[in-house]
C-alpha positions in Angstrom: 34.0 2.7 8.5 34.5 -0.4 6.4 32.7 -2.6 3.9 32.1 -5.6 6.1 31.5 -8.4 5.2 31.3 -7.3 1.5 29.7 -4.8 -0.8 26.2 -3.9 0.4 23.3 -3.3 -2.0 20.0 -1.6 -1.3 17.0 -2.9 -3.3 14.3 -0.4 -3.7 13.7 3.3 -4.1 11.0 4.1 -1.6 11.0 5.7 1.9 12.1 2.6 3.8 14.9 1.9 1.3 16.0 5.5 1.6 16.0 5.3 5.4 18.1 2.1 5.3 20.4 3.7 2.8 20.9 6.6 5.2 21.9 4.1 7.9 24.2 2.2 5.6 25.9 5.3 4.4 27.0 6.0 7.9 28.6 2.6 8.4 29.9 1.7 5.0 32.4 3.6 2.9 30.5 2.7 -0.3 27.4 0.9 -1.2 25.2 0.0 -4.2 21.6 1.1 -4.7 19.1 -0.4 -7.2 16.1 1.6 -8.4 14.1 0.3 -11.3 13.5 3.7 -13.0 16.6 5.3 -14.6 15.0 8.8 -14.4 14.8 8.5 -10.6 18.5 7.8 -10.5 19.4 10.7 -12.7 17.3 13.1 -10.7 18.8 11.7 -7.5 22.3 12.3 -8.8 21.5 15.9 -9.7 19.7 16.8 -6.4 21.8 14.7 -4.0 18.7 13.2 -2.5 15.8 10.9 -3.4 13.5 13.1 -5.5 10.3 11.3 -4.2 10.9 10.1 -0.7 12.5 11.5 2.4 13.8 14.4 0.4 15.4 16.1 3.4 18.0 13.2 3.6 21.1 14.3 1.8 23.6 11.7 0.4 27.2 11.9 -0.8 26.6 10.7 -4.3 30.3 9.8 -4.8 29.9 7.0 -2.2 26.9 5.4 -4.1 26.9 3.2 -7.2 23.4 3.3 -8.7 21.9 0.5 -10.8 18.7 0.2 -12.7 19.6 -3.2 -14.1 18.9 -5.8 -11.4 21.4 -8.3 -12.9 24.2 -5.8 -12.7 23.2 -4.9 -9.2 23.3 -8.5 -8.0 26.6 -9.2 -9.7 28.2 -6.3 -8.0 26.8 -6.9 -4.5 27.6 -9.4 -1.7 24.8 -8.5 0.7 21.4 -7.5 -0.7 18.9 -5.6 1.5 15.4 -5.9 0.0 13.2 -3.0 0.9 10.6 -3.2 -1.9 6.8 -3.5 -1.1 5.9 -7.2 -0.8 3.3 -7.0 -3.6 6.0 -6.0 -6.0 8.8 -8.4 -5.0 7.9 -11.1 -7.5 7.6 -8.6 -10.3 11.1 -7.2 -9.5 12.7 -10.6 -9.3 11.2 -11.8 -12.5 13.7 -9.6 -14.3 16.6 -11.3 -12.5 18.7 -13.9 -14.3 21.7 -13.9 -12.0 21.6 -16.5 -9.2 21.1 -15.4 -5.6 22.2 -18.6 -3.8 25.7 -17.3 -3.0 24.5 -13.9 -1.7 23.5 -12.8 1.8 19.9 -11.7 1.8 18.4 -9.3 4.3 14.7 -8.9 4.0 13.5 -5.5 5.3 10.1 -6.3 3.8 7.4 -6.2 6.4 4.9 -8.2 4.3 4.2 -11.5 2.7 4.4 -12.6 -0.9 0.9 -12.4 -2.3 -0.5 -15.4 -4.4 2.3 -17.6 -3.0 1.2 -16.9 0.6 4.8 -17.5 1.8 7.1 -15.4 3.9 9.8 -13.5 2.1 12.6 -15.6 3.6 10.8 -18.8 2.5 10.3 -17.3 -1.0 14.0 -16.8 -1.4 14.7 -20.3 -0.2 12.0 -22.0 -2.3 12.4 -20.2 -5.6 16.0 -18.9 -5.5 17.7 -21.7 -3.6 19.2 -19.3 -1.0 20.3 -21.3 2.1 18.3 -20.4 5.2 21.5 -19.5 7.1 22.3 -16.9 4.4 19.0 -15.1 5.0 18.3 -12.5 7.7 15.2 -10.4 8.4 15.0 -6.9 9.8 12.3 -6.1 12.3 11.3 -3.8 15.1 9.6 -0.4 15.5 11.4 1.8 13.1 9.5 4.2 10.9 11.5 5.6 7.9 10.5 9.2 8.8 12.0 9.0 12.2 15.2 7.4 10.9 15.4 10.4 8.6 15.2 12.7 11.6 17.8 10.5 13.4 15.5 9.8 16.3 16.6 6.9 18.5 15.2 3.6 17.1 15.7 -0.1 17.7 16.1 -2.8 15.1 16.3 -6.6 15.5 18.2 -8.8 13.0 16.7 -12.2 12.8 18.9 -15.1 11.5 19.4 -18.7 12.1 23.2 -18.0 12.4 24.1 -16.0 15.5 27.5 -15.2 13.9 26.0 -13.8 10.7 23.3 -11.9 12.7 26.0 -10.2 14.8 27.9 -9.2 11.7 24.9 -7.8 9.9 23.7 -6.0 13.0 27.0 -4.1 13.1 26.1 -2.6 9.7 23.1 -0.9 11.2 24.6 0.4 14.5 24.8 4.2 14.5 24.4 6.9 17.2 20.6 6.7 16.7 20.1 3.0 15.8 20.5 0.2 18.3 20.4 -3.4 17.3 19.7 -6.8 18.8 19.7 -10.3 17.3 17.2 -13.2 17.3 16.9 -16.7 15.9 13.1 -16.3 15.4 13.1 -15.5 11.7 9.6 -16.9 11.1 8.1 -15.2 14.2 9.6 -11.8 13.3 8.3 -12.0 9.7 4.7 -13.1 10.7 4.6 -10.4 13.4 5.6 -7.8 10.7 2.7 -9.0 8.6 0.2 -9.1 11.4 1.0 -5.7 12.9 0.1 -4.1 9.5 -3.3 -5.8 9.6 -4.0 -4.7 13.1 -2.9 -1.2 12.3 -5.6 -1.0 9.6 -8.2 -2.0 12.2 -6.8 0.6 14.7 -7.1 3.2 11.9 -10.7 2.1 11.2 -11.6 2.4 14.9 -10.0 5.9 14.9 -12.0 6.9 11.9 -15.2 5.6 13.6 -14.2 7.9 16.6 -13.4 5.1 19.1 -11.3 6.6 21.9 -7.9 5.8 23.5 -9.5 3.7 26.1 -10.9 1.3 23.5 -7.7 1.4 21.5 -5.8 0.2 24.5 -8.1 -2.8 24.8 -7.9 -3.4 21.0 -4.1 -3.4 21.2 -4.1 -5.9 24.1 -6.4 -8.2 22.1 -4.3 -7.8 19.0 -1.1 -8.9 20.8 -2.9 -12.0 22.2 -4.2 -12.9 18.7 -0.8 -12.3 17.2 0.8 -14.6 19.8 -1.7 -17.4 19.2 -1.2 -17.4 15.5 2.6 -17.2 15.5 2.8 -20.0 18.1 0.5 -22.1 16.0 2.6 -21.7 12.8 6.0 -21.7 14.5 6.0 -23.0 18.1 8.9 -21.4 20.0 9.7 -20.0 23.5 9.3 -16.4 22.5 8.1 -13.4 24.5 5.5 -11.4 22.5 6.1 -8.3 24.7 9.6 -7.9 23.1 10.1 -4.8 20.9 10.3 -6.8 17.6 6.8 -8.1 18.2 4.8 -5.8 20.5 6.9 -2.7 19.9 6.4 -2.9 16.1 2.7 -3.5 16.6 2.2 -0.5 18.9 4.1 2.0 16.7 2.4 0.8 13.5 -1.1 1.1 15.1 -0.5 4.5 16.8 2.0 6.5 14.7 0.9 9.3 12.4 3.6 7.9 10.0 1.8 4.5 9.7 0.4 4.1 6.2 -1.7 1.1 7.4 -3.3 3.2 10.1 -3.9 6.0 7.6 -5.5 3.6 5.2 -7.8 2.2 7.9 -8.7 5.7 9.2 -9.9 6.6 5.7 -12.1 3.5 5.6 -13.5 4.3 9.1 -14.4 7.8 7.9 -16.4 6.4 5.0 -14.0 5.9 2.1 -14.4 2.8 0.0 -11.5 0.5 0.0 -10.7 1.3 -3.6 -10.9 5.1 -3.1 -8.7 4.9 0.0 -6.1 2.9 -2.0 -6.2 5.4 -4.9 -5.6 8.3 -2.5 -2.8 6.7 -0.6 0.6 7.7 -1.9 2.2 4.6 -0.6 1.1 0.9 -0.3 -0.7 -0.3 2.8 0.8 -3.8 2.9 -1.7 -4.9 5.5 -4.4 -5.0 2.8 -2.5 -7.8 1.0 -1.4 -9.4 4.2 -5.0 -9.7 5.4 -5.9 -12.0 2.5 -2.7 -14.0 2.8 -3.0 -14.6 6.5 -6.7 -15.4 6.2 -5.9 -18.1 3.6 -3.0 -19.5 5.7 -5.2 -19.6 8.7 -7.7 -21.8 6.8 -5.0 -24.5 7.5 -4.2 -23.7 11.1 -7.7 -22.6 12.2 -6.6 -20.3 15.0 -9.4 -18.2 16.5 -8.7 -14.8 15.0 -11.7 -12.5 15.3 -9.7 -9.3 14.5 -8.4 -10.8 11.3 -11.8 -12.1 10.4 -13.3 -8.6 11.0 -10.8 -6.7 8.8 -11.1 -9.3 6.1 -14.9 -8.9 6.0 -14.4 -5.1 5.7 -11.7 -5.1 3.1 -12.7 -8.1 0.9 -16.4 -8.7 1.6 -17.2 -5.0 1.7 -19.2 -5.3 4.9 -19.9 -2.0 6.7 -17.0 -1.1 9.0 -19.2 0.3 11.8 -21.3 -2.9 12.0 -18.3 -5.2 11.9 -16.3 -3.2 14.5 -19.4 -3.1 16.8 -19.6 -6.9 16.7 -15.9 -7.2 17.2 -16.0 -5.1 20.4 -18.2 -7.8 21.9 -15.4 -10.4 21.7 -13.0 -8.2 23.7 -12.2 -8.3 27.4 
């Protein structure tokens, strides 16, 4: 094990950040970890595990330097892996006074920056002057809970620099994580946003008691819609059937670990959007992504009946059963 190509820092204290920390702990001799709450850090040190997420994952505390001051964290890290929920990214970074432009940024955030309606990679470039070739994104079907159980999973590192992508991918290679690289940073990020949206609809359909036959049709149409939108915003010779696109979509829509599917299922069963949000222990990023993509698509005007359907349910408070019934008429 070695610290290549510098000191790695994990940004975030949730389940995905904890899963990534587990991976990094297996490939790096030491690493940094930022959590905004000092009490979480203190309890972590006493217990040897995250007190709130993936509590079965044990860590060697001697190999971790914890920070609750974001400036100190950034000063002491060369590579920053962001794994905070997208709605909170701006809030965390507002506390930052140290420049990021000389750091390597890895976004493991499968969401979009609300209000700004920009991808995370673009946000770092636009507001923090990080060069595009210093930014990578982490994608693919990889639930935190299965990483904790060391079940075989696949990750894709997207970066405009093949050399940097290969170097960063080596940081995640373990006996249960396999990696690949891609130049399609924009496509990976948009796919990560869209799959959360479609997983909400899959959950709604499940809550409304639509069966597996229909879910298969729904997934096929979701993949087609995803491909159309990504091609419109970022034309590229990509294959939507690859794991970083379709694989991530399938696992998010079907898995019992998917918070977006759980959120949608609650709505399908009759919960209001607000009640479902209150009862969720974690954020369903597809809720925020729906509004962002809807507004972005006002520019591109791609035909997206699934997006329009979930937007009308979540933001216009239209009855889920009526909306989904009309949506089924558009499928083939």
